[in-house]
C-alpha positions, -999 to 999 in steps of 0.1 A, spaced: 15 -435 -254 4 -448 -220 -26 -437 -201 -22 -425 -165 -29 -454 -142 -23 -481 -168 12 -491 -159 28 -522 -175 28 -552 -151 65 -560 -155 86 -568 -125 111 -544 -110 138 -571 -108 135 -577 -145 143 -541 -153 171 -538 -129 155 -516 -102 175 -530 -72 162 -507 -44 131 -487 -37 124 -454 -20 139 -432 -47 132 -395 -47 129 -374 -78 125 -336 -73 113 -314 -102 119 -277 -99 92 -257 -115 55 -266 -121 50 -251 -154 44 -269 -187 77 -287 -188 78 -295 -150 43 -309 -149 49 -331 -180 82 -343 -164 64 -354 -133 37 -372 -153 61 -390 -176 84 -400 -147 54 -417 -129 43 -434 -161 78 -447 -169 82 -460 -133 48 -478 -134 57 -493 -168 88 -507 -151 67 -522 -124 77 -497 -97 49 -489 -73 41 -454 -64 51 -461 -28 86 -469 -40 91 -438 -60 84 -404 -45 80 -375 -70 80 -340 -56 71 -310 -78 83 -277 -63 67 -244 -75 76 -210 -62 42 -195 -71 10 -201 -51 -4 -222 -80 12 -243 -108 11 -234 -145 11 -196 -142 22 -191 -178 -2 -217 -191 -30 -197 -174 -22 -165 -192 -9 -178 -225 -27 -168 -256 -45 -140 -238 -60 -166 -215 -71 -188 -244 -40 -211 -243 -25 -218 -277 -13 -253 -266 5 -263 -298 6 -261 -336 -11 -283 -360 5 -305 -386 32 -332 -388 62 -331 -365 85 -322 -394 63 -293 -404 61 -282 -367 99 -283 -365 104 -264 -397 79 -237 -390 86 -233 -353 124 -235 -349 142 -216 -377 177 -220 -363 189 -254 -373 210 -262 -342 179 -256 -320 157 -275 -344 180 -305 -342 181 -303 -304 143 -304 -299 137 -329 -326 141 -361 -305 118 -347 -278 90 -336 -301 91 -369 -319 91 -386 -285 60 -366 -273 44 -350 -303 16 -325 -307 -7 -355 -314 3 -371 -282 -4 -339 -263 -38 -334 -278 -48 -370 -271 -38 -367 -235 -58 -335 -231 -88 -351 -248 -87 -381 -224 -90 -356 -196 -120 -338 -211 -103 -310 -230 -110 -313 -267 -90 -290 -289 -93 -276 -325 -69 -260 -349 -74 -226 -364 -67 -217 -400 -33 -204 -391 -24 -238 -375 -26 -227 -339 -44 -252 -317 -66 -241 -288 -90 -258 -264 -125 -258 -279 -137 -239 -248 -112 -211 -255 -103 -212 -218 -67 -217 -206 -80 -226 -171 -95 -258 -186 -61 -269 -198 -45 -261 -165 -73 -279 -145 -67 -310 -166 -30 -311 -158 -38 -307 -121 -61 -337 -123 -33 -356 -141 -9 -348 -113 -34 -361 -87 -39 -393 -106 -1 -397 -109 3 -393 -71 26 -363 -75 35 -343 -44 30 -306 -54 46 -281 -31 37 -245 -39 53 -213 -25 86 -231 -25 114 -212 -42 146 -232 -45 175 -213 -30 204 -237 -35 213 -268 -53 242 -289 -40 257 -321 -55 254 -349 -29 270 -382 -37 251 -395 -67 222 -370 -63 215 -335 -51 205 -316 -20 178 -290 -27 172 -262 -3 139 -243 -5 134 -220 24 132 -242 55 126 -273 35 155 -296 24 153 -325 0 180 -351 -6 171 -362 -41 183 -392 -61 177 -372 -93 165 -337 -102 147 -322 -132 153 -285 -137 122 -270 -152 121 -236 -136 118 -216 -169 137 -187 -183 136 -150 -174 107 -137 -195 73 -126 -182 87 -121 -147 52 -114 -133 44 -151 -139 73 -161 -116 99 -170 -143 127 -149 -130 157 -170 -140 159 -193 -109 165 -224 -130 193 -207 -150 209 -195 -117 207 -230 -102 222 -246 -133 250 -222 -133 257 -229 -96 266 -265 -104 289 -256 -133 267 -253 -164 276 -228 -191 249 -201 -195 243 -184 -228 233 -148 -220 195 -144 -216 178 -122 -241 141 -114 -248 122 -132 -276 86 -129 -288 85 -93 -275 75 -58 -286 102 -34 -298 104 1 -284 119 28 -306 143 56 -297 118 81 -311 81 75 -309 62 67 -342 44 95 -360 13 101 -339 -10 96 -369 3 61 -372 -2 49 -336 -29 22 -333 -27 13 -370 -21 -23 -380 -2 -33 -412 -17 -66 -424 7 -92 -438 36 -69 -445 72 -78 -445 91 -66 -414 129 -64 -417 159 -55 -396 196 -54 -404 212 -77 -378 244 -95 -372 230 -124 -393 224 -100 -423 190 -86 -433 164 -107 -415 127 -104 -425 94 -118 -413 60 -116 -428 29 -109 -408 9 -82 -390 26 -53 -374 9 -30 -349 21 5 -344 21 15 -307 29 47 -290 64 34 -280 72 13 -311 58 -18 -327 42 -52 -318 22 -79 -336 32 -114 -348 59 -103 -373 75 -81 -346 74 -108 -320 91 -132 -344 119 -108 -352 124 -95 -317 151 -120 -308 173 -109 -337 168 -73 -327 178 -80 -291 209 -99 -303 219 -71 -325 215 -45 -297 234 -68 -273 264 -69 -297 268 -31 -296 270 -7 -324 243 15 -339 207 10 -330 191 -13 -356 165 1 -379 132 -18 -385 114 -13 -418 81 -24 -434 79 -38 -469 44 -32 -483 51 -56 -512 70 -86 -497 80 -111 -523 84 -85 -551 115 -66 -560 117 -29 -567 115 -34 -604 82 -53 -602 68 -27 -579 79 1 -602 62 -17 -631 30 -20 -611 31 18 -605 36 24 -642 6 2 -649 -15 23 -625 -4 55 -642 -15 42 -676 -49 31 -662 -56 59 -637 -34 88 -650 -57 116 -639 -62 101 -604 -43 117 -575 -15 96 -562 -28 97 -527 -61 82 -539 -43 55 -558 -22 46 -527 -53 44 -505 -67 18 -529 -33 1 -533 -31 -36 -522 -9 -43 -492 12 -75 -493 -7 -89 -523 -4 -126 -532 -5 -116 -568 7 -83 -582 -8 -72 -615 -5 -39 -633 -42 -32 -628 -49 -48 -594 -60 -18 -573 -95 -20 -558 -105 -51 -578 -106 -76 -548 -128 -66 -519 -110 -91 -497 -76 -77 -504 -63 -53 -476 -51 -20 -488 -24 5 -475 -39 22 -444 -50 57 -451 -29 70 -422 2 58 -439 -4 75 -473 6 111 -464 38 98 -447 47 76 -477 43 106 -501 62 129 -478 92 105 -476 91 101 -514 91 139 -519 58 139 -537 32 166 -533 -1 157 -517 -21 168 -548 1 153 -575 -17 132 -602 -3 97 -610 3 107 -646 28 135 -637 52 113 -617 87 116 -630 110 86 -633 129 98 -602 97 103 -582 85 68 -592 119 54 -581 117 72 -548 81 60 -542 91 24 -550 120 27 -526 97 39 -497 71 12 -504 98 -15 -502 116 0 -472 94 22 -450 116 28 -419 94 24 -388 120 34 -363 153 27 -346 152 1 -318 158 14 -282 148 -16 -262 133 -51 -265 118 -54 -230 124 -87 -212 95 -81 -189 71 -79 -219 86 -110 -237 66 -141 -239 98 -162 -237 135 -157 -234 164 -171 -255 196 -180 -238 200 -203 -208 218 -236 -203 241 -243 -233 226 -270 -255 260 -287 -260 259 -296 -223 226 -315 -225 219 -348 -242 190 -341 -266 179 -377 -266 174 -378 -228 176 -342 -215 203 -354 -192 231 -331 -182 265 -341 -195 281 -327 -163 259 -344 -137 243 -378 -143 215 -371 -118 205 -338 -134 180 -333 -162 170 -300 -178 140 -291 -199 118 -262 -211 128 -226 -213 158 -230 -190 175 -243 -221 190 -221 -249 164 -225 -276 132 -207 -285 103 -213 -308 83 -189 -330 49 -175 -319 21 -200 -325 22 -227 -298 57 -239 -306 72 -229 -273 46 -247 -252 49 -278 -273 87 -278 -269 82 -274 -231 58 -302 -230 80 -325 -251 113 -318 -234 96 -321 -200 82 -355 -210 116 -366 -222 134 -354 -191 109 -371 -166 108 -404 -185 146 -406 -187 151 -396 -151 129 -425 -140 148 -449 -163 181 -436 -148 169 -444 -113 153 -478 -120 171 -494 -150 205 -509 -153 209 -491 -186 208 -455 -176 216 -439 -209 183 -448 -226 172 -426 -254 135 -422 -261 117 -452 -276 
């Protein structure tokens, strides 16, 4: 990957750039927009195009660029995910069509490329045990400051407080109206984000503008969001976290499950497993019908027969013990389930005490009943509750609390090898404006960086090369 300022000294004429004074306008100065600007400048310099012959204007409706970068990861900025590109794609993009779409971009500008770029600008990073990668300083502002220095080095014109009102096809390019300002651009990169986290300025402008020039828009839904219930959770459970459990929902795609932590809130649930599953919940609700139920599985990876056998083993070993005591010592989401594996591993999380009375109530078992007196029917009822503890019925998946949104510009209308619109040769789209999303863990930022890099690079090639349908190298 090229370093800013180190353009290849090849002639413009050789690469077919027949006239100078081109203008590229990028709408949105978030992760994808800033990377689009940087890669466009580098691509032009590699083609021998001087900065004076290629004006790049980056329009941002907020007062500062990178609002979502600044608040991502609780202000710590989970910039990407560790591992190979194939592993990143597999873990981060579970829907195969979306995985196929982002594959060329992430191979073209990988997590390794991103981290090398940040390191060159004085922001070292480090992965955590779960694969998430953060700046060593733990400060999102350091990442954002580095990108702002890159924009300066790349001679990018950053215009803040500029909300784009209209986009009009104009010959081979576009006319962009932003308040009193007007730009006649030879090409445009749409990087204005989706509709999630509206307080950061992503209120669907890019989707609105893409629709105005004929693009098909897949309905926007929240993703990576909490789920609010129709009835609040049992008060005694509020504030309790279930560690590593299975979380399931019956959706239009069948029974979908995720494994991870679940936090019980006063309005519903949150936590990594909930965030991961929230898109499916939102899709199910949007399709109509009964409100989907969400349930916890305290023994993910084991069927009811195996859990029942475990309970029998505990009865044989701790027959005189009260069931509530046994449940309080019971492993939650164990990696290995043995007949006698309660309380043996000090590092193994157990079922939270607050859940025990509710588990027994739902199983129809008295609070003071010994394990040895459980009937076969009671054991079956207990096993059923442990495998499917209903947390609540979904009432809302709030878009304003979502980290990202799904939906947006239909992927079929964008070339994944260039991010170029199949409807307008001078329009490129990238980032959250497109109909894909990644799992929690740095995948969405990486996809934004990668698709932005791809869009900017190919926009420059489209303007300055004879062959305008270049894929990534």
